[in-house]
C-alpha positions as CSV (number, residue, x, y, z in Angstrom):
1,M,77.9,-27.9,-12.8
2,R,75.9,-28.2,-15.9
3,R,73.2,-30.2,-14.1
4,L,73.2,-27.7,-11.2
5,T,72.8,-24.8,-13.9
6,R,69.8,-26.8,-15.3
7,N,68.1,-27.6,-12.2
8,L,68.5,-23.8,-11.2
9,L,67.2,-22.6,-14.2
10,L,64.3,-25.2,-14.2
11,G,63.6,-24.1,-10.7
12,L,63.7,-20.2,-11.6
13,T,61.5,-20.9,-14.5
14,T,58.9,-22.9,-12.4
15,F,59.0,-20.2,-9.7
16,L,58.3,-17.4,-12.4
17,A,55.7,-19.3,-14.0
18,V,53.9,-19.8,-10.4
19,A,54.6,-16.2,-9.7
20,V,53.2,-14.9,-12.8
21,A,50.1,-17.2,-12.4
22,I,49.5,-16.1,-8.8
23,G,50.0,-12.4,-9.9
24,F,47.4,-13.1,-12.7
25,Y,45.0,-14.8,-10.4
26,I,45.3,-11.9,-8.1
27,H,44.9,-9.3,-10.8
28,E,41.8,-11.1,-11.9
29,K,40.3,-11.5,-8.4
30,E,40.8,-7.7,-7.9
31,H,39.5,-6.5,-11.3
32,S,37.0,-9.4,-12.2
33,H,33.6,-8.2,-13.7
34,T,32.0,-10.8,-11.2
35,Q,32.8,-10.7,-7.4
36,A,31.6,-12.7,-4.7
37,V,30.8,-11.1,-1.2
38,S,30.2,-13.0,2.1
39,P,28.0,-12.0,4.9
40,S,31.1,-11.1,7.3
41,G,31.4,-7.7,6.0
42,G,27.9,-6.8,5.9
43,G,26.5,-4.1,3.9
44,V,29.9,-2.0,3.8
45,A,31.5,-4.9,1.9
46,I,28.9,-5.1,-0.7
47,Q,29.1,-1.1,-1.2
48,R,32.9,-1.5,-1.5
49,A,32.5,-4.3,-4.1
50,I,30.0,-2.2,-6.0
51,E,32.4,0.8,-6.1
52,K,35.4,-1.4,-7.4
53,L,33.5,-2.0,-10.6
54,G,34.3,0.1,-13.5
55,P,32.1,2.0,-16.0
56,E,31.6,-1.2,-17.8
57,G,29.7,-2.6,-14.6
58,G,29.7,-6.2,-13.3
59,E,28.2,-8.8,-11.1
60,I,28.1,-8.9,-7.4
61,L,27.4,-12.4,-6.2
62,L,26.0,-12.6,-2.3
63,T,26.3,-15.8,-0.6
64,S,24.2,-17.4,1.9
65,G,23.9,-15.7,5.2
66,T,22.7,-12.5,6.9
67,Y,24.3,-9.3,5.8
68,E,23.7,-6.7,8.4
69,C,23.2,-3.0,6.9
70,A,23.8,0.1,9.0
71,T,23.7,2.4,5.7
72,P,22.0,2.1,2.3
73,I,23.4,-0.1,-0.3
74,V,23.5,2.4,-3.2
75,I,23.9,1.5,-6.9
76,R,24.6,4.7,-8.7
77,S,26.4,3.2,-11.7
78,N,25.1,1.5,-14.6
79,Y,25.2,-2.2,-15.9
80,I,25.4,-3.6,-12.4
81,T,24.0,-7.0,-11.2
82,L,23.3,-7.8,-7.4
83,R,22.5,-11.4,-7.1
84,G,22.0,-13.3,-3.8
85,A,21.3,-17.0,-3.4
86,G,17.5,-16.8,-3.0
87,N,15.9,-16.5,0.5
88,A,19.2,-17.9,2.0
89,T,20.9,-14.3,1.4
90,I,19.1,-12.0,3.5
91,L,20.1,-8.2,4.0
92,R,18.8,-6.9,7.4
93,L,18.8,-3.5,8.4
94,K,20.6,-2.4,11.6
95,A,18.6,-1.3,14.7
96,G,18.4,2.4,14.7
97,A,19.8,2.8,11.1
98,N,16.7,4.6,10.0
99,C,17.3,4.3,6.1
100,P,16.6,2.4,3.1
101,V,18.3,-0.9,2.5
102,I,18.9,-0.5,-1.2
103,I,18.8,2.6,-3.2
104,I,19.0,2.3,-7.1
105,G,19.9,5.4,-8.6
106,D,21.1,8.7,-7.2
107,E,20.2,9.8,-3.9
108,A,20.3,13.4,-4.0
109,P,16.8,15.0,-3.4
110,T,16.1,15.6,-7.2
111,P,18.2,12.9,-8.8
112,R,21.1,14.4,-11.0
113,R,21.5,11.6,-13.4
114,E,19.5,8.6,-14.9
115,V,20.7,4.9,-14.1
116,S,20.0,2.1,-16.4
117,G,20.9,-1.6,-16.9
118,I,20.8,-2.5,-13.5
119,Q,19.5,-5.9,-12.0
120,L,18.6,-6.8,-8.5
121,A,17.5,-10.5,-8.0
122,D,17.4,-13.6,-5.7
123,L,17.5,-12.2,-2.1
124,A,15.4,-11.3,0.9
125,I,15.3,-8.0,2.7
126,D,14.4,-7.6,6.4
127,G,13.6,-4.0,7.1
128,N,13.7,-4.6,11.0
129,R,10.9,-2.1,11.3
130,L,10.2,-2.4,14.8
131,K,13.6,-1.2,15.7
132,Q,13.6,1.8,13.5
133,D,12.7,5.1,15.1
134,V,11.3,7.3,12.0
135,E,10.0,6.4,8.6
136,C,12.4,8.8,6.6
137,W,16.2,8.5,6.2
138,D,17.7,10.1,9.3
139,G,15.0,12.3,10.2
140,S,11.5,13.9,9.7
141,C,10.3,13.4,6.6
142,D,10.7,15.9,3.6
143,T,12.8,18.2,5.8
144,G,15.7,18.3,3.3
145,E,18.4,16.3,1.9
146,K,18.2,12.5,2.8
147,T,14.9,12.9,4.5
148,V,12.9,12.8,1.0
149,I,13.9,9.2,0.9
150,R,11.6,6.7,2.8
151,S,13.2,3.7,4.8
152,C,12.1,1.1,2.3
153,G,13.4,-2.2,1.1
154,V,14.2,-1.0,-2.2
155,V,14.0,2.4,-3.4
156,V,14.4,3.0,-7.3
157,R,15.1,6.5,-8.6
158,K,15.2,7.9,-12.0
159,A,15.8,4.6,-13.4
160,V,15.4,3.0,-17.0
161,D,15.6,-0.6,-17.9
162,V,16.0,-1.7,-14.5
163,S,15.0,-5.2,-13.2
164,L,13.8,-6.4,-9.6
165,E,13.2,-10.3,-9.7
166,R,12.6,-12.7,-7.0
167,L,13.0,-10.6,-4.0
168,N,11.2,-11.4,-0.6
169,I,11.1,-8.0,1.3
170,H,9.4,-7.9,4.7
171,G,9.1,-5.6,7.8
172,C,10.3,-2.1,6.2
173,R,9.4,1.0,8.2
174,S,7.9,2.5,5.0
175,A,7.2,0.3,1.9
176,G,8.8,-2.8,0.4
177,V,9.5,-1.3,-2.8
178,V,9.4,2.4,-4.1
179,T,9.9,3.6,-7.7
180,E,10.0,7.1,-8.1
181,K,11.4,10.4,-9.9
182,G,11.0,9.6,-13.3
183,C,11.4,5.6,-13.8
184,R,10.7,3.9,-17.1
185,R,10.6,0.3,-18.6
186,L,11.2,-1.4,-15.2
187,T,10.6,-4.8,-14.8
188,V,9.4,-5.9,-11.3
189,R,8.8,-9.8,-11.3
190,E,8.2,-12.5,-8.6
191,L,8.3,-9.8,-5.7
192,S,7.0,-10.9,-2.4
193,A,6.4,-7.9,0.0
194,S,4.8,-8.3,3.4
195,D,4.4,-7.0,6.8
196,N,5.6,-3.4,5.7
197,H,4.5,-0.4,7.8
198,F,2.8,1.2,4.6
199,D,2.5,-0.5,1.2
200,G,4.0,-3.4,-0.5
201,L,4.7,-1.6,-3.6
202,A,4.5,2.3,-4.2
203,C,4.8,3.6,-7.6
204,Y,5.4,7.4,-8.4
205,E,6.3,9.1,-11.7
206,T,6.6,5.5,-13.2
207,E,5.8,4.6,-16.7
208,E,5.8,1.9,-19.3
209,S,6.9,-0.7,-16.8
210,L,5.9,-4.2,-16.3
211,F,5.0,-5.4,-12.7
212,E,4.3,-9.4,-12.9
213,G,4.0,-12.3,-10.6
214,L,3.7,-10.4,-7.4
215,H,2.4,-11.5,-4.1
216,L,1.9,-8.5,-1.8
217,H,0.2,-9.5,1.6
218,R,-0.3,-8.5,5.2
219,N,0.9,-4.9,4.8
220,N,-0.5,-2.4,6.9
221,C,-1.9,-0.1,4.2
222,A,-1.9,-1.1,0.4
223,G,-0.7,-4.0,-1.5
224,I,-0.1,-1.5,-4.5
225,S,-0.3,2.4,-4.3
226,T,-0.1,4.4,-7.5
227,D,-0.3,8.0,-6.3
228,I,1.8,10.2,-8.9
229,K,1.9,10.0,-12.6
230,F,1.7,6.2,-13.0
231,N,1.1,5.9,-16.5
232,R,1.1,3.2,-19.4
233,N,2.0,0.3,-17.2
234,L,1.2,-3.2,-17.3
235,V,0.2,-4.9,-13.8
236,S,-0.3,-8.8,-14.4
237,N,-0.8,-12.1,-12.4
238,V,-0.9,-10.4,-9.0
239,M,-1.9,-11.6,-5.7
240,L,-2.9,-8.9,-3.0
241,S,-4.0,-10.7,-0.1
242,N,-5.1,-9.3,3.7
243,N,-3.6,-5.9,3.5
244,G,-4.7,-3.4,6.1
245,K,-6.5,-0.9,3.8
246,Q,-6.6,-1.5,0.0
247,G,-5.5,-4.0,-2.4
248,I,-4.8,-1.1,-4.8
249,F,-4.9,2.3,-4.0
250,M,-4.9,4.7,-7.1
251,R,-4.5,8.4,-7.7
252,D,-3.1,10.2,-10.7
253,S,-2.9,7.1,-12.6
254,R,-3.4,6.9,-16.6
255,S,-3.8,4.4,-19.2
256,N,-2.5,1.4,-17.1
257,V,-3.5,-2.2,-17.7
258,F,-4.4,-4.7,-15.1
259,L,-4.5,-8.3,-15.9
260,G,-5.3,-11.1,-13.7
261,V,-5.3,-9.3,-10.3
262,V,-6.6,-11.3,-7.4
263,I,-7.6,-9.4,-4.2
264,V,-8.6,-11.3,-1.0
265,G,-9.4,-9.8,2.4
266,S,-8.5,-6.2,2.3
267,G,-9.5,-4.2,5.5
268,E,-11.2,-1.6,3.4
269,Q,-11.7,-1.4,-0.4
270,G,-10.4,-3.8,-2.9
271,V,-9.7,-1.1,-5.4
272,F,-9.7,2.6,-4.2
273,I,-9.8,5.1,-7.2
274,A,-9.6,8.8,-6.6
275,Q,-8.0,12.2,-7.6
276,S,-5.5,13.9,-5.3
277,D,-7.0,16.3,-2.8
278,A,-9.1,18.7,-4.8
279,D,-7.2,18.6,-8.2
280,P,-9.4,17.0,-11.2
281,K,-6.0,17.0,-13.1
282,T,-4.8,14.1,-11.0
283,A,-7.7,11.7,-11.6
284,V,-7.5,8.1,-12.4
285,V,-8.5,7.9,-16.0
286,G,-8.6,5.3,-18.7
287,N,-7.4,2.2,-17.1
288,S,-8.6,-1.3,-17.9
289,F,-8.9,-4.1,-15.6
290,T,-9.4,-7.5,-17.0
291,A,-10.2,-10.7,-15.1
292,L,-9.8,-8.8,-11.8
293,T,-11.1,-11.0,-8.7
294,V,-12.0,-9.3,-5.4
295,S,-13.4,-11.3,-2.5
296,G,-13.8,-10.8,1.2
297,C,-13.0,-7.2,1.5
298,K,-14.5,-5.2,4.5
299,G,-15.5,-2.3,2.2
300,P,-16.7,-2.2,-1.5
301,A,-14.8,-4.3,-4.1
302,V,-14.1,-1.1,-6.2
303,R,-14.8,2.5,-4.7
304,V,-14.6,5.4,-7.2
305,N,-14.3,8.4,-5.1
306,D,-14.3,11.3,-7.6
307,K,-16.3,12.5,-10.6
308,S,-13.1,13.2,-12.3
309,C,-12.1,9.6,-12.6
310,T,-13.7,8.4,-15.8
311,N,-13.2,6.0,-18.6
312,N,-12.1,3.1,-16.8
313,V,-13.1,-0.3,-18.0
314,M,-13.5,-3.6,-16.1
315,T,-14.1,-6.8,-18.2
316,G,-14.7,-10.3,-16.8
317,C,-14.6,-9.3,-13.3
318,Q,-15.7,-11.1,-10.3
319,F,-16.8,-9.5,-6.9
320,I,-17.5,-12.1,-4.2
321,D,-18.5,-11.6,-0.6
322,N,-17.3,-8.0,-0.3
323,A,-19.2,-5.3,1.9
324,D,-20.3,-4.1,-1.7
325,G,-19.7,-4.6,-5.2
326,L,-18.9,-1.4,-7.3
327,S,-19.4,1.8,-5.5
328,E,-19.2,5.4,-7.4
329,V,-19.7,8.9,-6.3
330,T,-22.0,9.0,-9.3
331,S,-22.9,6.3,-11.6
332,G,-21.5,5.5,-14.7
333,L,-18.0,6.4,-14.2
334,V,-16.7,2.8,-14.7
335,S,-17.7,0.8,-17.7
336,M,-18.5,-2.7,-16.5
337,Q,-18.5,-5.8,-18.9
338,S,-19.2,-9.3,-18.1
339,A,-18.9,-8.7,-14.5
340,L,-20.1,-11.0,-11.7
341,T,-20.9,-9.8,-8.2
342,E,-22.2,-12.2,-5.3
């Protein structure tokens, strides 16, 4: 009898220990700051995992495979990391979805809050642009609500201290990456963007940010477009090749540093500098280009289109086999130092 009781107690203790261990495992699985998501659930599963994270944030790990996305993946909260397994992790926009793939920030037309501490890394995005109907989210652009947001690979809105690293984005109906609505201290590193309907990277209202190690190629318009209040940023070690129009398209951009940029085979200019429409307050002013190389462009290496675009400096630049070297609407707008033109 004692032996039976002892065995029952031992069995009960073992059962309780196992039950507690299983319960703890399930709790940790449900509430862990790191969650893994497989491709079977697509973008919906990724969004669900993001929304389960608490205010302290956490990390979502995406395994290898293709995740179909019918609606945007929106990261509205702080301190969240979304990380894949490199190019083996593909987020592909569903045919006819007509929306961005990822939004970092608030999706209201005018963002209601700032986001920070978000990391997006190590994945590929297929914008499936040939199977989308319109450029803007669910309608004609800028007609209200969601239509102010373009169908890009990644849209970053009113974000501070956010990083995008080792992303491969192609085939988007608008641009590969857009930063807008008051972004500061972004880090965009090792971005490849190609075959996008407009630009590889488009920056609006973006300041004090780092763009490094980019390869933006075969986009229909510009490799990089900076068009509204792009100020005090560093663009370093960038390759812009075979883009349909410009390597860099600049308006309303001030006090930026471009270091070690290589532009090859643009359909029009290597660098195009202008004000917006007839407003001289939107001129390109006080930017520096060091070790800029422009070759094989069908237009001039650099075109300055408006007299308001002054105090831009180019040092140690090489312009090789372009239709023209430096072209200015009036001479003396750009200060050229140690330049080689062939």
